[in-house]
C-alpha positions as CSV (number, residue, x, y, z in Angstrom):
1,M,79.3,139.1,118.9
2,N,77.0,141.3,121.1
3,N,77.7,144.8,122.2
4,N,78.7,144.0,125.8
5,S,81.4,141.6,124.7
6,I,82.9,144.2,122.3
7,Q,82.6,146.7,125.3
8,E,84.4,144.3,127.5
9,D,87.3,143.8,124.7
10,V,87.6,147.6,124.5
11,F,87.7,148.0,128.3
12,G,90.3,145.2,128.5
13,E,92.6,146.8,126.1
14,K,92.4,150.1,127.9
15,K,93.8,148.4,131.1
16,L,97.3,147.8,129.4
17,V,99.4,150.9,129.6
18,D,98.7,154.4,130.6
19,F,101.1,156.2,128.4
20,K,99.2,159.4,128.7
21,L,99.6,159.8,132.5
22,L,103.4,158.9,132.1
23,I,103.8,161.6,129.5
24,D,101.9,163.9,131.6
25,K,104.2,163.3,134.6
26,M,107.3,163.8,132.4
27,L,106.2,167.1,131.0
28,R,105.1,168.3,134.6
29,N,108.6,167.3,135.9
30,W,110.6,168.8,132.9
31,Y,112.7,170.6,135.1
32,W,114.1,167.3,136.8
33,F,115.0,166.1,133.4
34,A,116.9,169.6,132.7
35,I,118.7,169.4,136.1
36,S,119.6,165.5,135.4
37,I,121.0,166.1,132.0
38,I,123.0,169.1,133.1
39,L,124.4,167.2,136.0
40,C,125.2,164.1,133.8
41,L,126.7,166.2,131.2
42,F,128.8,167.9,133.8
43,I,130.0,164.6,135.2
44,A,130.9,163.6,131.4
45,Y,132.9,166.8,131.2
46,M,135.0,165.9,134.4
47,Y,135.4,162.4,133.2
48,L,136.7,163.6,129.9
49,R,139.0,166.3,131.8
50,Y,140.5,163.8,134.1
51,T,140.6,160.5,132.2
52,A,143.8,159.6,130.3
53,P,142.8,159.3,126.5
54,I,143.9,156.0,124.9
55,Y,145.3,156.0,121.4
56,K,145.7,153.3,118.7
57,T,148.8,152.9,116.8
58,T,148.6,151.0,113.7
59,A,151.4,149.5,111.2
60,R,151.0,147.1,108.3
61,V,153.7,144.7,106.9
62,L,153.7,142.7,103.7
63,I,154.7,139.1,104.1
64,T,156.5,137.8,100.8
65,S,156.8,133.9,100.0
66,D,160.3,132.5,99.6
67,K,159.3,130.8,96.2
68,S,163.1,130.1,95.4
69,G,165.6,129.4,97.9
70,G,167.4,132.7,98.1
71,S,170.1,131.2,100.6
72,G,171.0,128.3,98.1
73,E,169.0,125.8,100.1
74,G,166.5,125.4,97.2
75,E,169.3,124.4,94.9
76,L,170.9,122.1,97.1
77,A,167.4,120.4,97.9
78,K,166.9,119.9,94.0
79,A,170.4,118.4,93.9
80,L,169.6,116.1,96.7
81,G,166.1,115.4,95.6
82,G,164.8,117.0,99.1
83,Q,162.8,120.2,100.0
84,F,164.5,122.5,102.5
85,S,162.1,125.6,102.3
86,T,161.9,128.2,105.1
87,S,158.9,129.8,103.5
88,S,155.6,129.6,105.6
89,S,152.0,130.8,105.5
90,V,151.0,134.3,106.6
91,E,149.1,132.7,109.5
92,G,152.4,131.3,110.7
93,E,154.1,134.6,110.6
94,L,151.3,136.2,112.3
95,E,151.6,133.9,115.1
96,I,155.4,134.6,115.2
97,L,154.8,138.2,115.5
98,K,152.7,137.7,118.7
99,T,155.2,135.5,120.4
100,R,156.7,136.7,123.7
101,H,160.2,135.7,122.4
102,L,160.0,138.8,120.0
103,M,158.2,141.1,122.7
104,E,160.8,140.3,125.3
105,Q,163.6,141.6,122.8
106,V,161.3,144.8,122.5
107,V,161.1,145.1,126.3
108,R,164.7,144.7,126.9
109,Q,165.6,147.1,124.1
110,L,163.4,149.9,125.1
111,E,163.6,149.0,129.0
112,S,159.7,149.1,129.2
113,Y,159.9,147.5,132.4
114,I,160.5,151.0,133.8
115,S,157.8,153.7,133.7
116,Y,158.0,157.2,134.8
117,Y,155.0,159.2,135.9
118,H,154.3,162.9,137.1
119,K,151.8,162.5,139.9
120,G,149.1,165.4,139.8
121,Q,146.4,166.4,142.1
122,F,143.7,164.5,140.2
123,R,145.7,162.7,137.4
124,T,148.9,160.8,137.1
125,I,150.6,161.4,133.6
126,E,153.1,159.1,132.2
127,M,156.4,160.8,131.0
128,Y,157.6,158.8,128.2
129,K,161.1,159.9,127.1
130,K,160.5,163.2,128.9
131,S,161.3,162.4,132.4
132,P,163.8,164.7,134.2
133,F,165.5,161.6,135.7
134,K,166.4,157.9,134.8
135,L,166.8,154.9,137.1
136,R,169.4,152.7,136.2
137,L,169.6,149.2,137.5
138,L,173.0,148.2,138.3
139,E,172.2,144.7,139.0
140,S,170.6,141.9,136.8
141,V,167.1,142.9,135.6
142,D,165.7,139.3,135.7
143,S,166.3,139.5,139.7
144,V,164.0,142.8,140.4
145,S,160.6,142.4,141.9
146,R,157.5,144.7,141.0
147,I,157.7,148.0,142.7
148,S,156.7,151.5,142.8
149,L,158.9,154.2,144.0
150,E,157.8,158.0,144.8
151,V,160.6,160.5,143.8
152,Q,160.9,163.9,145.1
153,L,163.7,166.6,145.2
154,K,164.3,168.3,148.6
155,D,167.4,170.3,149.6
156,N,169.2,169.3,146.2
157,R,168.8,165.8,147.2
158,I,166.6,163.0,145.8
159,I,164.1,161.4,148.1
160,L,163.1,157.8,147.3
161,K,160.1,156.6,149.2
162,N,159.3,152.7,149.0
163,G,156.2,152.4,151.2
164,D,157.4,153.5,154.6
165,V,161.2,153.2,153.7
166,V,162.8,156.6,152.6
167,T,166.3,156.6,150.9
168,K,168.1,159.8,150.1
169,A,170.7,160.0,147.3
170,N,172.5,162.2,144.9
171,F,172.4,162.0,141.0
172,Y,174.7,159.1,140.0
173,Q,175.1,157.8,143.7
174,P,174.5,154.0,143.9
175,V,171.9,153.1,146.7
176,F,170.3,149.8,147.6
177,I,166.6,149.5,147.2
178,A,164.8,146.2,148.6
179,G,163.3,144.4,145.5
180,L,165.5,146.4,143.0
181,G,169.2,145.9,144.4
182,K,171.8,148.7,143.6
183,I,170.4,151.4,141.6
184,Q,171.3,155.0,140.6
185,I,169.3,158.0,139.6
186,E,170.7,159.7,136.3
187,K,169.7,163.0,135.0
188,G,167.2,163.1,132.0
189,I,165.5,165.7,130.0
190,G,165.0,169.0,132.0
191,N,165.3,169.5,135.7
192,L,163.4,168.1,138.8
193,D,160.6,170.2,140.1
194,P,161.1,170.6,143.9
195,E,157.3,171.3,144.0
196,S,156.3,168.0,142.3
197,T,156.1,164.4,143.0
198,Y,157.1,161.8,140.7
199,L,156.5,158.0,140.4
200,V,158.7,155.1,139.1
201,K,157.1,151.7,138.4
202,V,159.5,148.8,137.9
203,S,157.9,145.5,136.7
204,T,159.5,142.1,136.1
205,I,160.4,141.1,132.6
206,P,157.6,138.5,132.6
207,Q,154.9,140.9,133.7
208,T,155.9,143.7,131.2
209,I,155.8,141.1,128.4
210,S,152.5,140.1,129.3
211,A,151.2,143.5,129.7
212,L,152.3,144.6,126.4
213,T,151.4,141.4,124.4
214,G,147.9,142.1,125.9
215,R,147.7,145.5,124.1
216,L,149.0,144.2,120.9
217,Q,146.6,142.7,118.1
218,A,147.7,141.4,114.9
219,T,145.2,140.5,112.3
220,I,144.9,139.6,108.6
221,F,141.9,141.4,107.2
222,N,142.1,139.9,103.7
223,K,143.0,136.2,103.2
224,Q,143.8,136.9,99.5
225,V,146.4,139.6,100.4
226,D,149.4,138.5,102.6
227,I,149.1,141.7,104.7
228,I,149.5,141.7,108.5
229,T,147.9,144.7,110.5
230,L,149.6,145.3,113.8
231,D,147.6,147.5,116.3
232,Y,149.0,148.7,119.8
233,I,146.9,150.4,122.3
234,S,148.3,152.6,124.9
235,E,148.1,156.1,126.5
236,V,151.3,157.4,125.0
237,P,151.4,157.2,121.1
238,A,155.1,157.7,121.1
239,N,155.5,154.7,123.1
240,S,153.3,152.7,121.0
241,E,155.3,153.6,117.8
242,D,158.5,152.7,119.3
243,I,157.2,149.2,120.5
244,L,155.9,148.5,117.1
245,N,158.9,149.5,115.3
246,N,161.2,147.6,117.7
247,L,158.9,144.5,117.3
248,I,159.1,144.7,113.4
249,E,163.0,145.2,113.6
250,A,163.2,142.2,115.9
251,Y,161.0,140.0,113.5
252,V,163.2,141.1,110.6
253,A,166.4,140.3,112.3
254,G,165.0,137.0,113.5
255,N,163.9,136.2,109.8
256,L,167.4,137.1,108.2
257,Q,169.1,135.1,111.0
258,D,167.2,132.0,110.2
259,K,168.0,132.4,106.5
260,N,171.7,133.0,107.1
261,R,171.8,130.0,109.5
262,I,170.4,127.8,106.6
263,A,173.0,129.2,104.4
264,D,175.9,128.6,106.5
265,S,174.9,125.1,107.1
266,T,174.5,124.4,103.5
267,I,178.0,125.9,102.9
268,A,179.5,123.8,105.6
269,F,177.9,120.7,104.3
270,I,179.1,121.4,100.5
271,E,182.7,121.9,101.9
272,E,182.5,118.5,103.9
273,R,181.6,116.7,100.8
274,L,184.0,118.5,98.6
275,L,186.8,117.2,100.8
276,Y,185.4,113.6,100.8
277,V,184.7,113.8,97.0
278,G,188.1,115.4,96.3
279,R,190.1,112.4,98.0
280,E,188.1,109.8,96.2
281,L,188.7,111.6,92.8
282,G,192.4,111.8,93.4
283,D,192.6,108.0,94.3
284,I,190.7,107.0,91.2
285,E,193.0,109.2,88.9
286,G,195.8,107.6,90.7
287,N,194.5,104.3,90.0
288,V,193.9,105.1,86.3
289,Q,197.3,106.3,85.6
290,S,199.0,103.2,87.4
291,F,196.8,100.8,85.2
292,K,197.7,102.3,82.1
293,Q,201.3,102.4,82.9
294,T,201.3,98.9,84.1
295,N,199.4,97.5,81.2
296,K,200.8,100.0,78.4
297,L,197.4,100.7,77.0
298,A,196.6,103.1,74.1
299,D,193.2,104.7,73.1
300,I,190.7,101.8,73.4
301,T,187.8,104.2,73.9
302,A,186.2,104.1,70.5
303,Q,186.2,100.3,70.0
304,S,184.7,99.7,73.6
305,S,182.3,102.4,73.0
306,Q,181.0,100.8,69.5
307,L,180.7,97.4,71.0
308,I,178.5,98.6,73.9
309,T,176.4,100.6,71.6
310,S,175.7,97.6,69.4
311,T,175.0,95.4,72.5
312,G,172.4,98.0,73.8
313,V,170.6,98.4,70.5
314,T,170.4,94.6,70.1
315,T,169.2,94.2,73.5
316,D,166.4,96.8,73.2
317,E,165.1,95.2,69.9
318,L,165.1,91.8,71.4
319,S,163.2,93.2,74.6
320,R,160.7,94.7,72.4
321,V,159.9,91.5,70.3
322,E,159.5,89.5,73.5
323,T,157.1,92.2,74.8
324,Q,155.2,92.0,71.8
325,L,155.1,88.1,72.0
326,S,154.0,88.4,75.6
327,V,151.2,90.8,74.7
328,L,150.2,88.4,71.8
329,A,150.0,85.7,74.1
330,S,147.9,87.4,76.5
331,I,145.4,88.5,74.0
332,E,145.3,84.9,72.5
333,R,144.5,83.5,75.9
334,Y,141.7,86.2,76.6
335,V,140.2,85.4,73.1
336,N,140.3,81.6,73.6
337,N,139.0,81.8,77.3
338,A,135.9,83.6,76.1
339,K,134.8,80.8,73.9
340,D,131.2,81.5,72.9
341,S,130.7,84.6,75.0
342,E,131.2,87.8,73.3
343,R,133.4,90.2,75.1
344,V,135.3,93.3,74.1
345,V,139.0,92.2,73.3
346,P,141.7,94.6,74.5
347,S,142.8,97.2,72.1
348,G,145.4,96.3,69.2
349,V,147.4,99.4,69.9
350,L,149.6,97.4,72.2
351,L,151.0,95.6,69.3
352,D,152.9,97.3,66.5
353,D,150.8,96.0,63.6
354,P,148.1,98.2,62.1
355,S,146.3,95.2,60.4
356,F,145.9,93.4,63.6
357,S,144.6,96.3,65.2
358,G,142.1,96.9,62.8
359,L,140.8,93.5,63.2
360,V,140.4,93.9,66.8
361,E,138.7,97.3,66.4
362,R,136.1,95.8,64.1
363,Y,135.5,93.0,66.3
364,N,134.9,95.1,69.2
365,S,132.6,97.6,67.3
366,V,130.3,94.6,66.3
367,V,130.2,93.3,69.9
368,L,129.1,96.8,71.1
369,E,126.6,97.1,68.5
370,K,124.9,93.9,69.5
371,E,125.0,94.9,73.1
372,R,123.1,98.1,72.4
373,S,120.7,96.4,70.0
374,S,120.2,93.7,72.6
375,L,118.4,96.0,74.8
376,T,115.5,96.4,72.6
377,Q,115.6,93.4,70.2
378,T,115.4,89.5,70.9
379,E,118.0,86.9,69.5
380,G,115.4,85.7,66.9
381,N,115.4,89.2,65.4
382,P,117.2,89.1,62.0
383,Y,119.2,92.1,62.5
384,I,120.7,90.4,65.9
385,Q,121.3,87.2,63.9
386,N,123.3,89.2,61.3
387,L,125.3,90.8,64.1
388,N,126.1,87.2,65.4
389,S,127.4,86.3,62.0
390,Q,129.5,89.4,61.8
391,I,130.9,88.7,65.2
392,L,131.8,85.1,64.3
393,S,133.6,86.2,61.1
394,A,135.4,89.1,62.9
395,K,136.5,86.7,65.6
396,T,137.8,84.0,62.9
397,D,139.7,86.8,61.0
398,M,141.1,88.1,64.5
399,L,142.6,84.6,65.4
400,A,144.0,84.1,61.9
401,G,145.6,87.4,62.1
402,L,146.9,86.7,65.6
403,Q,148.6,83.4,64.3
404,N,150.2,85.3,61.5
405,L,151.5,88.0,63.7
406,K,152.8,85.5,66.2
407,R,155.0,83.7,63.4
408,T,156.5,86.8,62.3
409,L,157.4,87.9,65.6
410,T,159.0,84.5,66.3
411,I,161.1,84.7,63.2
412,S,162.1,88.3,64.4
413,K,163.0,86.8,67.9
414,S,165.3,84.2,66.3
415,R,167.2,86.7,64.1
416,L,167.9,89.0,67.2
417,Q,169.1,86.3,69.3
418,A,171.6,85.2,66.8
419,K,172.8,88.6,66.4
420,S,173.2,89.3,70.0
421,S,175.2,86.1,70.4
422,S,177.6,87.4,67.6
423,I,178.1,90.6,69.4
424,A,178.6,88.9,72.6
425,G,181.3,86.7,71.0
426,K,183.2,89.8,69.9
427,V,182.8,91.6,73.2
428,R,184.2,88.5,74.9
429,E,187.3,88.8,72.5
430,V,187.9,92.3,74.1
431,P,190.9,91.6,76.7
432,A,189.7,91.7,80.4
433,V,192.3,94.5,80.7
434,E,190.3,96.9,78.5
435,R,187.1,96.2,80.4
436,T,188.9,97.0,83.6
437,Y,190.1,100.4,82.2
438,L,186.5,101.1,81.1
439,D,185.3,100.5,84.7
440,L,188.3,102.8,86.1
441,A,187.5,105.5,83.5
442,R,183.8,105.5,84.2
443,Q,184.4,106.0,87.9
444,Q,186.7,108.8,87.4
445,Q,184.2,110.9,85.4
446,I,181.4,110.3,87.9
447,K,183.7,111.7,90.6
448,Q,184.9,114.4,88.6
449,E,181.4,115.6,87.6
450,L,180.2,115.5,91.1
451,Y,183.3,117.5,92.4
452,V,182.5,120.4,89.9
453,F,178.9,120.3,90.9
454,L,179.8,120.8,94.4
455,M,182.2,123.5,93.7
456,Q,179.6,125.5,91.6
457,K,176.9,125.2,94.3
458,R,179.3,126.4,97.0
459,E,180.0,129.6,95.1
460,E,176.1,129.8,94.4
461,T,175.3,129.6,98.1
462,A,178.0,132.2,99.1
463,I,176.7,134.7,96.6
464,S,173.1,134.2,97.6
465,K,173.9,134.7,101.2
466,T,175.1,138.1,100.6
467,S,171.8,139.1,99.1
468,N,169.4,137.6,101.7
469,I,166.6,139.9,102.6
470,S,163.8,139.5,105.0
471,N,160.3,138.5,103.6
472,C,158.9,141.1,105.6
473,K,158.0,144.6,103.9
474,V,156.7,147.5,106.1
475,I,154.1,149.2,103.8
476,E,152.7,151.2,106.3
477,P,155.0,152.5,109.3
478,P,153.6,152.7,112.8
479,I,151.3,155.8,113.1
480,S,148.9,156.9,115.8
481,S,145.4,158.0,115.0
482,G,143.1,160.1,117.2
483,A,142.0,158.8,120.8
484,I,140.0,156.0,120.6
485,S,138.8,156.3,124.0
486,P,137.1,158.2,125.5
487,I,135.3,159.7,122.6
488,R,134.0,163.0,123.5
489,S,130.8,162.6,121.3
490,K,130.0,159.3,122.6
491,I,130.7,160.4,126.3
492,Y,128.6,163.5,126.0
493,G,125.8,161.4,124.2
494,Y,125.7,158.9,126.9
495,G,125.6,161.6,129.6
496,T,122.5,163.1,127.7
497,I,120.9,159.5,127.6
498,F,121.7,158.9,131.2
499,G,120.5,162.5,132.0
500,F,117.2,161.7,130.4
501,L,116.9,158.0,131.7
502,I,117.5,158.5,135.4
503,P,114.3,160.8,136.0
504,F,112.3,158.9,133.6
505,L,113.2,155.6,135.3
506,I,112.4,157.4,138.6
507,I,109.1,158.6,137.3
508,F,108.3,155.0,135.7
509,V,109.0,153.2,138.6
510,R,107.2,155.6,141.0
511,S,104.3,155.3,138.6
512,K,104.5,151.4,138.5
513,L,104.8,151.4,142.4
514,N,102.0,153.9,143.1
515,T,98.8,152.0,143.9
516,R,96.6,155.3,144.3
517,L,94.4,156.7,141.8
518,I,96.2,159.7,140.0
519,S,94.5,160.4,136.7
520,K,91.1,160.4,135.1
521,D,92.4,158.0,132.4
522,Q,93.2,155.4,135.3
523,I,89.6,155.6,136.3
524,L,88.3,155.1,132.9
525,N,90.7,152.2,132.4
526,L,89.4,150.5,135.7
527,T,85.8,150.6,135.5
528,Q,83.1,151.2,133.0
529,A,80.9,153.3,135.3
530,P,80.4,156.8,134.1
531,I,81.9,159.7,135.7
532,I,79.3,162.2,136.7
533,G,81.7,164.9,137.9
534,E,84.7,166.0,139.5
535,I,85.3,168.1,142.6
536,G,88.6,170.1,143.0
537,N,90.6,170.3,145.9
538,S,89.5,172.7,148.6
539,S,91.8,175.1,150.4
540,S,89.4,176.2,152.8
541,G,91.1,174.7,155.8
542,S,88.7,173.1,158.3
543,S,85.5,174.4,156.8
544,S,83.4,171.8,155.4
545,L,80.8,173.8,153.7
546,V,82.5,175.4,150.6
547,V,79.0,176.3,148.7
548,T,77.2,179.3,150.0
549,Q,74.7,181.9,148.6
550,G,76.5,184.0,146.1
551,A,79.9,182.1,146.1
552,R,81.9,182.1,142.8
553,T,84.8,180.0,143.8
554,A,86.0,177.2,141.5
555,I,85.0,174.5,143.8
556,S,81.5,176.1,144.1
557,E,81.1,176.2,140.3
558,Q,82.1,172.5,140.1
559,F,79.2,171.6,142.7
560,R,76.9,173.6,140.4
561,A,78.3,171.6,137.5
562,L,77.3,168.3,139.3
563,R,73.8,169.6,140.2
564,T,73.3,170.2,136.4
565,N,74.6,166.7,135.5
566,L,72.2,165.0,138.0
567,S,69.3,166.2,135.6
568,F,70.9,163.7,132.9
569,F,70.8,160.8,135.6
570,L,67.5,161.3,137.5
571,K,63.9,161.7,136.0
572,D,61.4,164.1,137.3
573,S,60.0,161.6,139.9
574,E,63.6,160.5,140.9
575,K,65.1,162.2,144.0
576,T,67.0,160.0,146.3
577,I,70.7,160.0,145.8
578,L,73.1,157.6,147.9
579,L,76.8,158.5,148.2
580,T,79.2,155.8,149.2
581,S,83.1,154.9,148.4
582,S,85.6,152.3,149.0
583,M,86.9,153.3,152.5
584,S,86.7,156.1,154.9
585,G,88.3,159.5,154.2
586,E,87.3,159.8,150.7
587,G,84.9,162.8,151.2
588,K,81.6,161.3,151.2
589,S,80.2,163.6,154.1
590,F,82.0,166.7,152.4
591,I,80.2,165.9,149.0
592,S,76.9,165.1,150.6
593,I,76.6,168.3,152.5
594,N,77.9,170.6,149.7
595,L,75.8,168.9,147.0
596,A,72.7,169.4,149.4
597,A,73.7,173.0,149.8
598,V,74.0,173.5,146.1
599,L,70.6,172.0,145.6
600,A,69.1,174.0,148.4
601,I,70.5,177.5,146.8
602,S,68.5,176.5,143.6
603,G,65.3,176.5,145.6
604,K,64.9,172.7,146.1
605,K,64.2,171.5,149.6
606,V,66.6,168.9,150.6
607,V,67.3,166.7,153.4
608,V,70.8,164.8,154.3
609,M,70.7,161.5,156.0
610,E,73.6,160.8,158.0
611,M,73.4,156.8,157.5
612,D,76.9,156.0,158.4
613,L,75.6,154.5,161.6
614,R,79.2,153.2,162.6
615,K,81.2,156.2,162.5
616,P,79.2,159.4,162.0
617,N,80.8,162.8,161.5
618,L,78.6,165.0,159.4
619,S,76.5,166.2,162.3
620,N,79.9,167.2,164.0
621,K,81.0,169.2,161.0
622,L,77.7,171.3,161.2
623,N,77.9,171.5,165.1
624,L,74.6,169.9,165.2
625,Q,73.2,168.0,168.2
626,T,73.1,163.9,167.5
627,D,70.9,162.9,170.6
628,T,67.7,162.3,168.4
629,G,68.2,160.7,164.9
630,F,67.7,157.8,162.6
631,T,68.5,155.1,165.2
632,N,66.1,156.6,167.8
633,Y,63.4,156.9,165.0
634,I,63.7,153.1,164.4
635,V,63.7,151.8,167.9
636,N,61.1,154.2,169.3
637,E,57.9,153.9,167.4
638,N,56.6,157.0,169.2
639,L,58.9,159.3,167.3
640,T,57.7,161.0,164.1
641,T,59.6,162.0,161.1
642,E,59.2,165.7,161.9
643,Q,60.9,165.0,165.3
644,I,64.1,163.8,163.9
645,I,64.5,166.4,160.9
646,K,66.7,169.3,161.9
647,P,67.4,172.4,160.2
648,S,71.1,172.6,158.9
649,G,71.6,176.3,160.0
650,T,73.3,177.0,156.8
651,H,70.3,177.4,154.4
652,D,66.5,177.4,154.9
653,N,65.9,174.7,152.4
654,L,68.7,172.4,153.8
655,F,67.7,170.0,156.7
656,L,69.4,167.1,158.3
657,I,68.6,163.7,159.9
658,S,71.5,162.7,162.0
659,S,72.3,159.1,162.9
660,G,71.4,159.2,166.3
661,N,72.9,156.9,168.8
662,I,75.5,154.4,167.4
663,P,73.8,151.0,167.4
664,P,75.4,147.6,168.0
665,N,73.7,146.2,165.1
666,P,73.4,148.9,162.2
667,A,72.5,146.3,159.4
668,E,69.5,145.1,161.3
669,I,68.5,148.8,162.2
670,I,68.5,149.6,158.3
671,L,66.5,146.5,157.7
672,N,63.8,147.6,160.1
673,K,60.4,148.3,158.5
674,R,60.3,151.8,159.9
675,T,63.1,152.6,157.4
676,D,60.5,152.2,154.6
677,I,58.0,154.4,156.4
678,L,60.7,157.0,157.0
679,M,61.8,157.0,153.3
680,N,58.1,157.3,151.9
681,D,57.4,160.2,154.4
682,L,60.7,161.9,153.0
683,R,59.8,161.6,149.6
684,G,56.5,163.3,150.2
685,K,58.2,166.1,152.1
686,F,61.4,166.9,150.1
687,D,62.5,167.5,146.5
688,F,65.8,165.7,147.1
689,I,67.1,163.1,149.6
690,I,70.9,162.6,150.1
691,I,71.8,159.4,151.7
692,D,75.5,159.7,153.3
693,A,76.2,155.9,153.5
694,P,79.1,154.0,154.6
695,P,81.9,152.9,152.5
696,V,80.6,149.8,150.5
697,G,83.8,148.2,150.5
698,L,83.9,147.8,154.2
699,V,80.2,146.9,155.3
700,T,77.0,146.0,153.6
701,D,74.9,149.0,154.9
702,A,75.4,150.9,151.5
703,Q,73.9,148.1,149.6
704,L,71.0,147.8,152.2
705,L,70.2,151.5,151.6
706,S,70.5,151.2,147.7
707,K,67.1,149.9,147.5
708,Y,65.9,153.4,148.2
709,A,68.4,155.3,146.0
710,D,67.6,156.4,142.5
711,L,71.2,157.2,141.8
712,T,74.4,156.0,143.5
713,L,77.4,158.3,143.6
714,Y,80.6,156.3,144.2
715,V,83.1,158.7,145.5
716,V,86.7,158.3,144.8
717,R,89.5,160.7,145.8
718,Q,92.5,161.4,144.0
719,G,95.8,160.2,145.3
720,Y,93.9,158.5,148.2
721,T,91.8,155.7,146.6
722,F,93.6,152.6,145.9
723,K,93.4,151.5,142.2
724,Q,92.3,147.9,143.0
725,Q,89.4,149.4,145.0
726,L,87.7,150.5,141.9
727,N,87.2,146.7,141.3
728,I,84.4,147.1,143.8
729,A,82.7,149.7,141.6
730,Q,83.2,147.7,138.4
731,E,81.5,144.7,140.1
732,I,78.6,146.6,141.2
733,Y,78.2,148.4,137.7
734,E,78.5,144.8,136.1
735,G,76.2,143.1,138.5
736,Q,73.9,146.1,138.6
737,K,73.7,145.8,142.5
738,M,73.0,149.4,142.7
739,K,70.9,151.4,140.8
740,Q,72.6,154.1,138.3
741,I,76.0,154.0,139.9
742,S,78.3,156.6,138.7
743,I,81.8,157.8,139.8
744,L,82.3,161.1,141.4
745,V,85.9,162.2,141.7
746,N,87.0,164.2,144.7
747,D,90.2,166.3,145.7
748,V,91.3,166.8,142.3
749,K,94.5,168.9,142.2
750,N,94.8,171.8,139.6
751,D,97.9,170.3,137.7
752,A,98.2,167.9,134.6
753,S,98.4,164.7,136.7
754,Y,94.8,164.4,136.5
755,G,94.5,165.0,132.9
756,Y,93.7,168.7,132.8
757,G,93.4,171.6,135.0
758,Y,90.2,173.2,136.0
759,G,89.0,176.9,136.0
760,Y,86.2,179.0,134.8
761,G,87.7,182.0,133.3
762,Y,87.0,184.4,136.2
763,G,90.4,186.0,135.9
764,Y,92.1,184.1,138.8
765,G,93.7,180.6,139.2
766,Y,92.8,178.4,142.1
767,G,94.7,177.0,145.0
768,Y,97.4,174.1,144.9
769,G,96.3,173.0,148.5
770,Y,95.7,169.5,149.3
771,G,93.6,167.7,151.9
772,T,89.9,167.9,152.7
773,Y,88.4,167.9,156.2
774,G,91.2,169.5,158.2
775,N,94.3,168.0,156.4
776,E,97.1,170.6,156.2
777,V,96.5,173.5,153.6
778,A,99.4,173.5,150.9
779,K,101.2,176.7,150.5
780,S,101.0,177.7,146.8
781,S,104.8,179.1,146.8
782,W,107.3,178.3,144.0
783,V,109.1,175.8,146.3
784,K,105.9,173.8,146.7
785,R,105.3,174.0,143.0
786,V,108.7,172.8,142.1
787,F,109.4,170.1,144.9
788,G,106.0,169.2,146.0
789,K,105.0,167.3,143.0
């Protein structure tokens, strides 16, 4: 990468952001920041003074699970084989706490649909439980409309204003108010102030419920703990605490009501069943008594019980043997169906024969061993052949054992069947009367046990009902913390931030919208052309010549510094300086005449050429005649160089060549061959030639004259030249269209906006005036210094 590309990269980066200028502007306008911050802090103070604070009231409740039916429904559920549980998840209880039904109970209990306020000059304050009067609705609250009443005390009578309607009443006197029906005003806490105005706001029940529900928040912070946090936000902490307390009470009452309702339903069901079972038990007992009396029966319970027991035992043994035979037949079919295939046989533990189970286990183990070995060995392997022999032997032994076990079980079955037939014959010998008696006795016992069970559960349910408690336990009663809004520290913090941001944004936006050159850094960021010097703002009024013999002003010293800087740009043989700019009004003529004057004072012979042929004004500033000048010399070949050179009248070494008559074709005049002759003559007669050329951004005259120049001074004016116009200087610099182009900054104000102030230590400061060439001279008063920036 060459040096030019590196320079272009650095130049491109410098164009991004001008932070230095922005910071300088902020520092220069520090008083606006101070004023803005003080004003915003005052606004924050007034906001805090007249804004009602908002408080948050918090309560925490623990929800316990009903693991056992405390109201008796759990025992009944067990008895009936069902589940009647009222326990629910914490999420479900949370949703119950947020229902409108519970909030409606709170609204009606606290009469939250009526609010009382004291109307102040800047702020209206709610009087919760402190109102000197109370509004009583004598008709149904469900029929009222939303309304606001203004209440005053005049001449010992109460004045009620509903818009334009005024109603007068005494305490406890019923009156009719549209939208409310009949009401009366009752005395409250304290006395009505005749000098004060009060407000009564009445809302409908649904509107009040919606308003209160919107301020309620119910959350579960930890899913592993059954705790619900209730938060209520309002301007009156006492009202918030009452609302939460009543909400919890309504929830507890509703929970107990549900439990008691289930208990009552259970008791009613048990009593109904007791009546029915009691009638059945009485009927059966009567039948038993009549049967015994009719058949003259004694105690046959022991005999009947023994026969029934023997029958059951024999039947169980016979069933077991038949089961064994069935399993044995299944295994036999399984083994026979396998034929030559080798399959694992079901376990012999299903049969009560350890020896046969051992044979099955042996067979299965050999088969599994062969399956594992077959993965790595072939059928021809001796080991596999040995396993085949073992499988065949085990299978033969297993089938033999199976046949032996089958014969044994068949013999046992025959024996048990014979025994069962014998017992059955004995049972048939029992008289039919005794069997009937046994049936009646069994029915009697069943009904009696059911009746006793129901009696017991009725007593348990009644006892449990008296000990019912809610599953909600308040672990942290409602308590209000400090104000959550507005927070003083935050409001003052916001006031400080906004107080800083407002002037910052104004300065930033003005800086972004400003298209004029303000600072030296902007010039350096927009062009690579060097800056040869800076000329300060002139406070000399209409005077164009500010450099005179012996002058020690700041601007004179700046021109002397410019004269010194010329030595770094011009060689000994170079003497022609061309001045141009982007547009008219940037001070080329002012710079030209004063630069020529400072060179003349140093003993150099200097001539200034007024080459702005379209709009000449240098001669007028020096009060010189313009009848014979450059254009006359070009068109009249009889004129000599000495005839158009005129003394300036300001210094013996300073001369002027005016533009002459304004031509219709300035470019062609400049291109005339006599221009070359004139420039050659001037180089021989003068030490310095200063060409005051027209703006290069408007016409091409300056570029045509640049071939005679050894140095080009591109004049820019602070606060006047557009930023984008420096692209012209940059393009000339990059394309080398003019020789040694340098930037000369004019009309620099003595403040930090340019990047630095200027001064030379002479014990005095320099003016703050603005404008060159007859512009208004600024007053260096403190008003200008503060508000004129």
